PyMOL Python script that loads the backbone (N, CA, C, O; Angstrom):
from pymol import cmd

cmd.read_pdbstr("""\
ATOM      1  N   MET A   1       2.508   0.422  -9.183  1.00  0.00           N
ATOM      2  CA  MET A   1       2.875   1.594  -8.422  1.00  0.00           C
ATOM      3  C   MET A   1       3.502   1.142  -7.114  1.00  0.00           C
ATOM      4  O   MET A   1       3.288   0.021  -6.653  1.00  0.00           O
ATOM      5  N   TYR A   2       4.283   2.045  -6.525  1.00  0.00           N
ATOM      6  CA  TYR A   2       4.842   1.808  -5.205  1.00  0.00           C
ATOM      7  C   TYR A   2       3.996   2.519  -4.168  1.00  0.00           C
ATOM      8  O   TYR A   2       3.372   3.541  -4.455  1.00  0.00           O
ATOM      9  N   ALA A   3       3.978   1.968  -2.950  1.00  0.00           N
ATOM     10  CA  ALA A   3       3.311   2.619  -1.825  1.00  0.00           C
ATOM     11  C   ALA A   3       4.089   2.322  -0.556  1.00  0.00           C
ATOM     12  O   ALA A   3       4.718   1.272  -0.424  1.00  0.00           O
ATOM     13  N   LYS A   4       4.035   3.259   0.370  1.00  0.00           N
ATOM     14  CA  LYS A   4       4.631   3.063   1.689  1.00  0.00           C
ATOM     15  C   LYS A   4       3.502   2.769   2.669  1.00  0.00           C
ATOM     16  O   LYS A   4       2.453   3.412   2.640  1.00  0.00           O
ATOM     17  N   ILE A   5       3.731   1.797   3.525  1.00  0.00           N
ATOM     18  CA  ILE A   5       2.752   1.457   4.542  1.00  0.00           C
ATOM     19  C   ILE A   5       2.923   2.421   5.707  1.00  0.00           C
ATOM     20  O   ILE A   5       3.994   2.495   6.310  1.00  0.00           O
ATOM     21  N   VAL A   6       1.870   3.152   6.018  1.00  0.00           N
ATOM     22  CA  VAL A   6       1.944   4.126   7.111  1.00  0.00           C
ATOM     23  C   VAL A   6       1.230   3.628   8.359  1.00  0.00           C
ATOM     24  O   VAL A   6       1.427   4.174   9.445  1.00  0.00           O
ATOM     25  N   GLN A   7       0.393   2.588   8.215  1.00  0.00           N
ATOM     26  CA  GLN A   7      -0.277   2.010   9.377  1.00  0.00           C
ATOM     27  C   GLN A   7      -0.655   0.575   9.060  1.00  0.00           C
ATOM     28  O   GLN A   7      -1.017   0.252   7.928  1.00  0.00           O
ATOM     29  N   VAL A   8      -0.569  -0.291  10.077  1.00  0.00           N
ATOM     30  CA  VAL A   8      -0.931  -1.704   9.918  1.00  0.00           C
ATOM     31  C   VAL A   8      -1.848  -2.104  11.066  1.00  0.00           C
ATOM     32  O   VAL A   8      -1.593  -1.786  12.227  1.00  0.00           O
ATOM     33  N   LYS A   9      -2.916  -2.803  10.718  1.00  0.00           N
ATOM     34  CA  LYS A   9      -3.801  -3.424  11.706  1.00  0.00           C
ATOM     35  C   LYS A   9      -4.041  -4.851  11.246  1.00  0.00           C
ATOM     36  O   LYS A   9      -3.795  -5.188  10.088  1.00  0.00           O
ATOM     37  N   THR A  10      -4.520  -5.681  12.152  1.00  0.00           N
ATOM     38  CA  THR A  10      -4.895  -7.035  11.758  1.00  0.00           C
ATOM     39  C   THR A  10      -6.390  -7.206  11.941  1.00  0.00           C
ATOM     40  O   THR A  10      -6.994  -6.642  12.852  1.00  0.00           O
ATOM     41  N   ASP A  11      -6.974  -8.003  11.048  1.00  0.00           N
ATOM     42  CA  ASP A  11      -8.399  -8.311  11.089  1.00  0.00           C
ATOM     43  C   ASP A  11      -8.533  -9.796  10.794  1.00  0.00           C
ATOM     44  O   ASP A  11      -8.568 -10.214   9.637  1.00  0.00           O
ATOM     45  N   ASN A  12      -8.608 -10.587  11.861  1.00  0.00           N
ATOM     46  CA  ASN A  12      -8.580 -12.047  11.749  1.00  0.00           C
ATOM     47  C   ASN A  12      -7.295 -12.472  11.046  1.00  0.00           C
ATOM     48  O   ASN A  12      -6.208 -12.250  11.581  1.00  0.00           O
ATOM     49  N   GLU A  13      -7.387 -13.066   9.880  1.00  0.00           N
ATOM     50  CA  GLU A  13      -6.193 -13.531   9.168  1.00  0.00           C
ATOM     51  C   GLU A  13      -5.747 -12.555   8.089  1.00  0.00           C
ATOM     52  O   GLU A  13      -4.852 -12.877   7.307  1.00  0.00           O
ATOM     53  N   LYS A  14      -6.345 -11.381   8.027  1.00  0.00           N
ATOM     54  CA  LYS A  14      -5.994 -10.364   7.026  1.00  0.00           C
ATOM     55  C   LYS A  14      -5.250  -9.217   7.689  1.00  0.00           C
ATOM     56  O   LYS A  14      -5.327  -9.017   8.902  1.00  0.00           O
ATOM     57  N   TYR A  15      -4.537  -8.479   6.876  1.00  0.00           N
ATOM     58  CA  TYR A  15      -3.864  -7.255   7.318  1.00  0.00           C
ATOM     59  C   TYR A  15      -4.609  -6.089   6.682  1.00  0.00           C
ATOM     60  O   TYR A  15      -5.046  -6.162   5.533  1.00  0.00           O
ATOM     61  N   VAL A  16      -4.744  -5.025   7.441  1.00  0.00           N
ATOM     62  CA  VAL A  16      -5.431  -3.835   6.955  1.00  0.00           C
ATOM     63  C   VAL A  16      -4.422  -2.691   6.986  1.00  0.00           C
ATOM     64  O   VAL A  16      -3.909  -2.324   8.043  1.00  0.00           O
ATOM     65  N   TYR A  17      -4.151  -2.141   5.820  1.00  0.00           N
ATOM     66  CA  TYR A  17      -3.102  -1.130   5.676  1.00  0.00           C
ATOM     67  C   TYR A  17      -3.668   0.240   5.351  1.00  0.00           C
ATOM     68  O   TYR A  17      -4.719   0.375   4.725  1.00  0.00           O
ATOM     69  N   THR A  18      -2.941   1.245   5.795  1.00  0.00           N
ATOM     70  CA  THR A  18      -3.099   2.593   5.271  1.00  0.00           C
ATOM     71  C   THR A  18      -1.852   2.844   4.446  1.00  0.00           C
ATOM     72  O   THR A  18      -0.733   2.674   4.928  1.00  0.00           O
ATOM     73  N   LEU A  19      -2.049   3.252   3.196  1.00  0.00           N
ATOM     74  CA  LEU A  19      -0.938   3.393   2.248  1.00  0.00           C
ATOM     75  C   LEU A  19      -0.774   4.836   1.794  1.00  0.00           C
ATOM     76  O   LEU A  19      -1.733   5.606   1.753  1.00  0.00           O
ATOM     77  N   LYS A  20       0.447   5.179   1.460  1.00  0.00           N
ATOM     78  CA  LYS A  20       0.763   6.460   0.812  1.00  0.00           C
ATOM     79  C   LYS A  20       1.454   6.117  -0.500  1.00  0.00           C
ATOM     80  O   LYS A  20       2.498   5.464  -0.499  1.00  0.00           O
ATOM     81  N   ILE A  21       0.887   6.547  -1.607  1.00  0.00           N
ATOM     82  CA  ILE A  21       1.442   6.253  -2.928  1.00  0.00           C
ATOM     83  C   ILE A  21       2.755   7.007  -3.118  1.00  0.00           C
ATOM     84  O   ILE A  21       2.892   8.163  -2.719  1.00  0.00           O
ATOM     85  N   LEU A  22       3.722   6.320  -3.742  1.00  0.00           N
ATOM     86  CA  LEU A  22       5.034   6.895  -4.024  1.00  0.00           C
ATOM     87  C   LEU A  22       5.225   7.050  -5.528  1.00  0.00           C
ATOM     88  O   LEU A  22       4.571   6.373  -6.322  1.00  0.00           O
ATOM     89  N   ASP A  23       6.125   7.947  -5.907  1.00  0.00           N
ATOM     90  CA  ASP A  23       6.473   8.073  -7.326  1.00  0.00           C
ATOM     91  C   ASP A  23       7.577   7.076  -7.664  1.00  0.00           C
ATOM     92  O   ASP A  23       7.985   6.291  -6.808  1.00  0.00           O
ATOM     93  N   LYS A  24       8.064   7.098  -8.901  1.00  0.00           N
ATOM     94  CA  LYS A  24       9.048   6.095  -9.318  1.00  0.00           C
ATOM     95  C   LYS A  24      10.400   6.255  -8.638  1.00  0.00           C
ATOM     96  O   LYS A  24      11.220   5.337  -8.669  1.00  0.00           O
ATOM     97  N   THR A  25      10.644   7.410  -8.023  1.00  0.00           N
ATOM     98  CA  THR A  25      11.886   7.600  -7.263  1.00  0.00           C
ATOM     99  C   THR A  25      11.675   7.362  -5.769  1.00  0.00           C
ATOM    100  O   THR A  25      12.535   7.687  -4.949  1.00  0.00           O
ATOM    101  N   LEU A  26      10.514   6.788  -5.427  1.00  0.00           N
ATOM    102  CA  LEU A  26      10.138   6.409  -4.068  1.00  0.00           C
ATOM    103  C   LEU A  26       9.935   7.592  -3.128  1.00  0.00           C
ATOM    104  O   LEU A  26      10.109   7.471  -1.916  1.00  0.00           O
ATOM    105  N   ASN A  27       9.565   8.737  -3.702  1.00  0.00           N
ATOM    106  CA  ASN A  27       9.166   9.893  -2.909  1.00  0.00           C
ATOM    107  C   ASN A  27       7.646   9.934  -2.858  1.00  0.00           C
ATOM    108  O   ASN A  27       6.976   9.452  -3.771  1.00  0.00           O
ATOM    109  N   VAL A  28       7.103  10.510  -1.790  1.00  0.00           N
ATOM    110  CA  VAL A  28       5.650  10.599  -1.651  1.00  0.00           C
ATOM    111  C   VAL A  28       5.065  11.365  -2.833  1.00  0.00           C
ATOM    112  O   VAL A  28       5.544  12.442  -3.187  1.00  0.00           O
ATOM    113  N   ASP A  29       4.032  10.800  -3.435  1.00  0.00           N
ATOM    114  CA  ASP A  29       3.333  11.428  -4.552  1.00  0.00           C
ATOM    115  C   ASP A  29       2.101  12.137  -3.997  1.00  0.00           C
ATOM    116  O   ASP A  29       1.093  11.497  -3.699  1.00  0.00           O
ATOM    117  N   ASN A  30       2.185  13.449  -3.861  1.00  0.00           N
ATOM    118  CA  ASN A  30       1.106  14.219  -3.253  1.00  0.00           C
ATOM    119  C   ASN A  30      -0.134  14.348  -4.137  1.00  0.00           C
ATOM    120  O   ASN A  30      -1.128  14.948  -3.726  1.00  0.00           O
ATOM    121  N   ASP A  31      -0.084  13.788  -5.350  1.00  0.00           N
ATOM    122  CA  ASP A  31      -1.275  13.766  -6.201  1.00  0.00           C
ATOM    123  C   ASP A  31      -2.300  12.751  -5.692  1.00  0.00           C
ATOM    124  O   ASP A  31      -3.462  12.781  -6.097  1.00  0.00           O
ATOM    125  N   PHE A  32      -1.867  11.853  -4.803  1.00  0.00           N
ATOM    126  CA  PHE A  32      -2.736  10.824  -4.243  1.00  0.00           C
ATOM    127  C   PHE A  32      -2.888  11.050  -2.745  1.00  0.00           C
ATOM    128  O   PHE A  32      -1.895  11.283  -2.056  1.00  0.00           O
ATOM    129  N   PRO A  33      -4.112  10.987  -2.228  1.00  0.00           N
ATOM    130  CA  PRO A  33      -4.292  11.049  -0.773  1.00  0.00           C
ATOM    131  C   PRO A  33      -3.897   9.707  -0.145  1.00  0.00           C
ATOM    132  O   PRO A  33      -3.734   8.713  -0.852  1.00  0.00           O
ATOM    133  N   GLU A  34      -3.746   9.684   1.171  1.00  0.00           N
ATOM    134  CA  GLU A  34      -3.544   8.407   1.850  1.00  0.00           C
ATOM    135  C   GLU A  34      -4.728   7.505   1.553  1.00  0.00           C
ATOM    136  O   GLU A  34      -5.866   7.963   1.446  1.00  0.00           O
ATOM    137  N   ILE A  35      -4.445   6.227   1.424  1.00  0.00           N
ATOM    138  CA  ILE A  35      -5.488   5.259   1.105  1.00  0.00           C
ATOM    139  C   ILE A  35      -5.670   4.334   2.310  1.00  0.00           C
ATOM    140  O   ILE A  35      -4.808   3.496   2.572  1.00  0.00           O
ATOM    141  N   PRO A  36      -6.769   4.471   3.041  1.00  0.00           N
ATOM    142  CA  PRO A  36      -6.995   3.632   4.226  1.00  0.00           C
ATOM    143  C   PRO A  36      -7.724   2.333   3.871  1.00  0.00           C
ATOM    144  O   PRO A  36      -8.282   2.189   2.783  1.00  0.00           O
ATOM    145  N   ASN A  37      -7.700   1.404   4.810  1.00  0.00           N
ATOM    146  CA  ASN A  37      -8.507   0.173   4.750  1.00  0.00           C
ATOM    147  C   ASN A  37      -8.222  -0.712   3.550  1.00  0.00           C
ATOM    148  O   ASN A  37      -9.140  -1.269   2.948  1.00  0.00           O
ATOM    149  N   VAL A  38      -6.949  -0.840   3.204  1.00  0.00           N
ATOM    150  CA  VAL A  38      -6.555  -1.754   2.131  1.00  0.00           C
ATOM    151  C   VAL A  38      -6.284  -3.108   2.765  1.00  0.00           C
ATOM    152  O   VAL A  38      -5.324  -3.262   3.520  1.00  0.00           O
ATOM    153  N   LYS A  39      -7.122  -4.086   2.465  1.00  0.00           N
ATOM    154  CA  LYS A  39      -6.993  -5.412   3.065  1.00  0.00           C
ATOM    155  C   LYS A  39      -6.148  -6.317   2.175  1.00  0.00           C
ATOM    156  O   LYS A  39      -6.220  -6.264   0.948  1.00  0.00           O
ATOM    157  N   SER A  40      -5.340  -7.154   2.842  1.00  0.00           N
ATOM    158  CA  SER A  40      -4.461  -8.056   2.105  1.00  0.00           C
ATOM    159  C   SER A  40      -4.091  -9.238   2.976  1.00  0.00           C
ATOM    160  O   SER A  40      -4.101  -9.141   4.203  1.00  0.00           O
ATOM    161  N   SER A  41      -3.767 -10.346   2.349  1.00  0.00           N
ATOM    162  CA  SER A  41      -3.234 -11.494   3.079  1.00  0.00           C
ATOM    163  C   SER A  41      -1.702 -11.442   3.115  1.00  0.00           C
ATOM    164  O   SER A  41      -1.065 -12.271   3.763  1.00  0.00           O
ATOM    165  N   ILE A  42      -1.120 -10.471   2.420  1.00  0.00           N
ATOM    166  CA  ILE A  42       0.334 -10.311   2.380  1.00  0.00           C
ATOM    167  C   ILE A  42       0.784  -9.542   3.610  1.00  0.00           C
ATOM    168  O   ILE A  42       0.266  -8.465   3.904  1.00  0.00           O
ATOM    169  N   ARG A  43       1.758 -10.105   4.331  1.00  0.00           N
ATOM    170  CA  ARG A  43       2.242  -9.477   5.564  1.00  0.00           C
ATOM    171  C   ARG A  43       3.353  -8.493   5.250  1.00  0.00           C
ATOM    172  O   ARG A  43       4.318  -8.815   4.558  1.00  0.00           O
ATOM    173  N   ALA A  44       3.196  -7.289   5.772  1.00  0.00           N
ATOM    174  CA  ALA A  44       4.227  -6.256   5.661  1.00  0.00           C
ATOM    175  C   ALA A  44       4.165  -5.428   6.937  1.00  0.00           C
ATOM    176  O   ALA A  44       3.199  -5.504   7.696  1.00  0.00           O
ATOM    177  N   GLN A  45       5.202  -4.643   7.161  1.00  0.00           N
ATOM    178  CA  GLN A  45       5.291  -3.847   8.375  1.00  0.00           C
ATOM    179  C   GLN A  45       5.225  -2.365   8.034  1.00  0.00           C
ATOM    180  O   GLN A  45       5.399  -1.961   6.884  1.00  0.00           O
ATOM    181  N   LYS A  46       4.969  -1.574   9.062  1.00  0.00           N
ATOM    182  CA  LYS A  46       4.956  -0.122   8.898  1.00  0.00           C
ATOM    183  C   LYS A  46       6.294   0.312   8.313  1.00  0.00           C
ATOM    184  O   LYS A  46       7.347  -0.191   8.703  1.00  0.00           O
ATOM    185  N   GLU A  47       6.240   1.251   7.373  1.00  0.00           N
ATOM    186  CA  GLU A  47       7.388   1.810   6.660  1.00  0.00           C
ATOM    187  C   GLU A  47       7.887   0.933   5.517  1.00  0.00           C
ATOM    188  O   GLU A  47       8.756   1.363   4.759  1.00  0.00           O
ATOM    189  N   ASP A  48       7.361  -0.293   5.369  1.00  0.00           N
ATOM    190  CA  ASP A  48       7.732  -1.117   4.217  1.00  0.00           C
ATOM    191  C   ASP A  48       7.207  -0.468   2.943  1.00  0.00           C
ATOM    192  O   ASP A  48       6.208   0.252   2.954  1.00  0.00           O
ATOM    193  N   ILE A  49       7.902  -0.740   1.855  1.00  0.00           N
ATOM    194  CA  ILE A  49       7.448  -0.310   0.535  1.00  0.00           C
ATOM    195  C   ILE A  49       6.892  -1.534  -0.175  1.00  0.00           C
ATOM    196  O   ILE A  49       7.518  -2.593  -0.210  1.00  0.00           O
ATOM    197  N   VAL A  50       5.701  -1.365  -0.740  1.00  0.00           N
ATOM    198  CA  VAL A  50       5.027  -2.466  -1.419  1.00  0.00           C
ATOM    199  C   VAL A  50       4.664  -2.050  -2.838  1.00  0.00           C
ATOM    200  O   VAL A  50       4.544  -0.863  -3.143  1.00  0.00           O
ATOM    201  N   ALA A  51       4.492  -3.038  -3.690  1.00  0.00           N
ATOM    202  CA  ALA A  51       3.957  -2.799  -5.033  1.00  0.00           C
ATOM    203  C   ALA A  51       2.443  -2.948  -4.938  1.00  0.00           C
ATOM    204  O   ALA A  51       1.940  -3.910  -4.358  1.00  0.00           O
ATOM    205  N   VAL A  52       1.722  -1.987  -5.513  1.00  0.00           N
ATOM    206  CA  VAL A  52       0.261  -2.023  -5.469  1.00  0.00           C
ATOM    207  C   VAL A  52      -0.310  -1.883  -6.874  1.00  0.00           C
ATOM    208  O   VAL A  52       0.360  -1.425  -7.800  1.00  0.00           O
ATOM    209  N   LEU A  53      -1.538  -2.282  -6.999  1.00  0.00           N
ATOM    210  CA  LEU A  53      -2.247  -2.218  -8.272  1.00  0.00           C
ATOM    211  C   LEU A  53      -3.555  -1.494  -8.052  1.00  0.00           C
ATOM    212  O   LEU A  53      -4.303  -1.816  -7.130  1.00  0.00           O
ATOM    213  N   LEU A  54      -3.832  -0.518  -8.896  1.00  0.00           N
ATOM    214  CA  LEU A  54      -5.131   0.167  -8.905  1.00  0.00           C
ATOM    215  C   LEU A  54      -5.830  -0.285 -10.174  1.00  0.00           C
ATOM    216  O   LEU A  54      -5.415   0.071 -11.277  1.00  0.00           O
ATOM    217  N   LEU A  55      -6.890  -1.069 -10.023  1.00  0.00           N
ATOM    218  CA  LEU A  55      -7.563  -1.614 -11.191  1.00  0.00           C
ATOM    219  C   LEU A  55      -8.319  -0.547 -11.956  1.00  0.00           C
ATOM    220  O   LEU A  55      -9.166   0.148 -11.395  1.00  0.00           O
ATOM    221  N   TYR A  56      -8.017  -0.419 -13.222  1.00  0.00           N
ATOM    222  CA  TYR A  56      -8.697   0.491 -14.140  1.00  0.00           C
ATOM    223  C   TYR A  56      -8.754   1.926 -13.635  1.00  0.00           C
ATOM    224  O   TYR A  56      -9.700   2.657 -13.930  1.00  0.00           O
ATOM    225  N   GLY A  57      -7.740   2.329 -12.874  1.00  0.00           N
ATOM    226  CA  GLY A  57      -7.685   3.697 -12.373  1.00  0.00           C
ATOM    227  C   GLY A  57      -8.697   4.003 -11.286  1.00  0.00           C
ATOM    228  O   GLY A  57      -8.899   5.162 -10.922  1.00  0.00           O
ATOM    229  N   GLY A  58      -9.334   2.958 -10.768  1.00  0.00           N
ATOM    230  CA  GLY A  58     -10.357   3.145  -9.739  1.00  0.00           C
ATOM    231  C   GLY A  58      -9.767   3.247  -8.350  1.00  0.00           C
ATOM    232  O   GLY A  58      -8.571   3.485  -8.180  1.00  0.00           O
ATOM    233  N   SER A  59     -10.611   3.067  -7.373  1.00  0.00           N
ATOM    234  CA  SER A  59     -10.179   3.208  -5.993  1.00  0.00           C
ATOM    235  C   SER A  59      -9.906   1.875  -5.306  1.00  0.00           C
ATOM    236  O   SER A  59      -9.521   1.857  -4.137  1.00  0.00           O
ATOM    237  N   ASP A  60     -10.097   0.760  -6.006  1.00  0.00           N
ATOM    238  CA  ASP A  60      -9.777  -0.550  -5.439  1.00  0.00           C
ATOM    239  C   ASP A  60      -8.272  -0.781  -5.549  1.00  0.00           C
ATOM    240  O   ASP A  60      -7.712  -0.823  -6.644  1.00  0.00           O
ATOM    241  N   VAL A  61      -7.632  -0.928  -4.386  1.00  0.00           N
ATOM    242  CA  VAL A  61      -6.182  -1.078  -4.331  1.00  0.00           C
ATOM    243  C   VAL A  61      -5.843  -2.480  -3.861  1.00  0.00           C
ATOM    244  O   VAL A  61      -6.425  -2.975  -2.896  1.00  0.00           O
ATOM    245  N   PHE A  62      -4.898  -3.124  -4.544  1.00  0.00           N
ATOM    246  CA  PHE A  62      -4.468  -4.466  -4.188  1.00  0.00           C
ATOM    247  C   PHE A  62      -2.952  -4.445  -3.948  1.00  0.00           C
ATOM    248  O   PHE A  62      -2.195  -3.894  -4.746  1.00  0.00           O
ATOM    249  N   VAL A  63      -2.526  -5.052  -2.839  1.00  0.00           N
ATOM    250  CA  VAL A  63      -1.103  -5.166  -2.532  1.00  0.00           C
ATOM    251  C   VAL A  63      -0.577  -6.404  -3.243  1.00  0.00           C
ATOM    252  O   VAL A  63      -1.078  -7.509  -3.035  1.00  0.00           O
ATOM    253  N   LEU A  64       0.438  -6.212  -4.084  1.00  0.00           N
ATOM    254  CA  LEU A  64       1.008  -7.332  -4.836  1.00  0.00           C
ATOM    255  C   LEU A  64       2.154  -8.000  -4.092  1.00  0.00           C
ATOM    256  O   LEU A  64       2.376  -9.201  -4.250  1.00  0.00           O
ATOM    257  N   GLY A  65       2.890  -7.234  -3.278  1.00  0.00           N
ATOM    258  CA  GLY A  65       3.999  -7.794  -2.528  1.00  0.00           C
ATOM    259  C   GLY A  65       4.951  -6.723  -2.031  1.00  0.00           C
ATOM    260  O   GLY A  65       4.871  -5.562  -2.432  1.00  0.00           O
ATOM    261  N   ARG A  66       5.848  -7.132  -1.155  1.00  0.00           N
ATOM    262  CA  ARG A  66       6.862  -6.213  -0.613  1.00  0.00           C
ATOM    263  C   ARG A  66       7.969  -5.990  -1.635  1.00  0.00           C
ATOM    264  O   ARG A  66       8.306  -6.888  -2.406  1.00  0.00           O
ATOM    265  N   CYS A  67       8.523  -4.796  -1.634  1.00  0.00           N
ATOM    266  CA  CYS A  67       9.629  -4.466  -2.536  1.00  0.00           C
ATOM    267  C   CYS A  67      10.923  -4.456  -1.747  1.00  0.00           C
ATOM    268  O   CYS A  67      11.013  -3.832  -0.689  1.00  0.00           O
ATOM    269  N   GLU A  68      11.898  -5.133  -2.254  1.00  0.00           N
ATOM    270  CA  GLU A  68      13.228  -5.187  -1.641  1.00  0.00           C
ATOM    271  C   GLU A  68      14.147  -4.290  -2.440  1.00  0.00           C
ATOM    272  O   GLU A  68      14.845  -4.768  -3.335  1.00  0.00           O
ATOM    273  N   ARG A  69      14.166  -2.997  -2.141  1.00  0.00           N
ATOM    274  CA  ARG A  69      14.989  -2.052  -2.876  1.00  0.00           C
ATOM    275  C   ARG A  69      16.023  -1.463  -1.984  1.00  0.00           C
ATOM    276  O   ARG A  69      16.821  -0.636  -2.425  1.00  0.00           O
TER     277      ARG A  69
END
""", "prot")
cmd.dss("prot")
cmd.show_as("cartoon", "prot")
cmd.util.cbc("prot")
cmd.orient("prot")
């Protein structure tokens, strides 16, 4: 899935993101609420679009990397 980073904080050597899930046309998907406190070692900036993974449809979100679209 795609997500837009709406907030970035740092926590030691990790980044803590608030994400908004996007649909396949990169528009906000209102079926998903904002997802706060997603920790990652991958560096991205506010407004970047990233690829994310939701394991088994649960609430654990992992940032896979930045998307260059």
